Every structure is written in structure tokens, then in C-alpha cells.
N, C-alpha and C positions, 0 to 999 in steps of 0.2 A: 960661381955663386956659392957662398958659404951658407950654412944652415941658419944664420941669423938674418938673412935677407930674403925678401920675396922676389918674384920673377922680375919686377921692375926696379930692383935694387934698394928698396926701402927697408929699413929695419923694422922688425916686428916687435911690438911692445905689448906685453901682457897687461900691465896696469900700473897706475901711479898710486902709491900707497902713502897715506898721511900717517906718520908715526908720532903719536903724542908722547912726549918724553921730556922730563925736566933737565936731564944732564946729557951732554954730548957723548960722554964716555959710555953711558948706558945705551944710547941710541946706536952707536957704532957696534957694540956687542950684540944688540938685538938684530941689527942689519946683517952682521956676519953669520949669525946663527939661522936666520929665517929667510934671507933673500933668495928668490928663485931667478931663473934665467930671464933676462929682459924686464925685470921689475925695477921701477924707480922708487926708492924709499926717500921720502922728504921728511926732514926733522921739523916738527912743529913744537915750538917752545913758548910762543907768545902769540897774541892775536894778529899783529901785523904779518907774521910769517904765513898766515892762512890766505892772505890777499893775492889775487891775480892768478890763481890756479884752480883747476878742477881735479878731483880725486875719484878713483874707482873704489877705494877701500880705506877703512880706518883701522889702525892697530894702536893699541894702548900698552905702553910699557908700565911695569908695576908702580912707578912713582908719578904717573901722569897727574893724578889728583892733587899732588903737592904744588903744581905750578900755580903761579899767581893768576887768578881769574880762570881757573881750569874749566868751569862750566861754560863760560863765555867762549873760550877757545874751542871747546867741543861743538858748541852750537855753530860757530863760524865754519868749522870743517864740515859739519853735517849739511849746511846750506850749500856747500860747494861740491857735494858728491855728484859725480857724473850721472848716477841713476836718477837723481832728482830732475835732470834736464830732459829725460825721455818722455 
């Protein structure tokens, strides 16, 4: 058993992070500098990319407000925060 697995062999996941960012290049840079062990960073760049997922945390890259319909995208992600389902 390696340190990424529990006793029953399942991988431990800290959280799914929604990263609001306009450009893929900036998202990759942010991910490389901030990602921790077993975190999943999901690039959110438009409203359809928010669908079908739940998130544990939201991160915003410096240019997120420049996205088309940025406020609508933020509201879509906030509605899908896992803490809202408890």
C-alpha cells in the first residue's frame, strides 16, 4: 500500500478545485505553482464548463473577471460548491 491509497485501495482525494481563469496558459502556471497532493484543479473558462461537477473550493486567477459573462460563471460555480449540499 503506498501513501496515496487507503486500506481498501482507494485513492485519497483532498478536494476538487474550480479555477476561474481566462487563458489556459495562466491556468497551467497557477496549477503548477499551487497544486497540492491529490487535489484536482479544473479549468473553468465558460458557463458550460461548470456543468456536471461539484467543487470543494473556488480559486480565481488574476484575469478571471475578463471572461465573457464572468459573474454568471462565478454564480454557476458557487451553486455547485460541495459545501452547499451539506
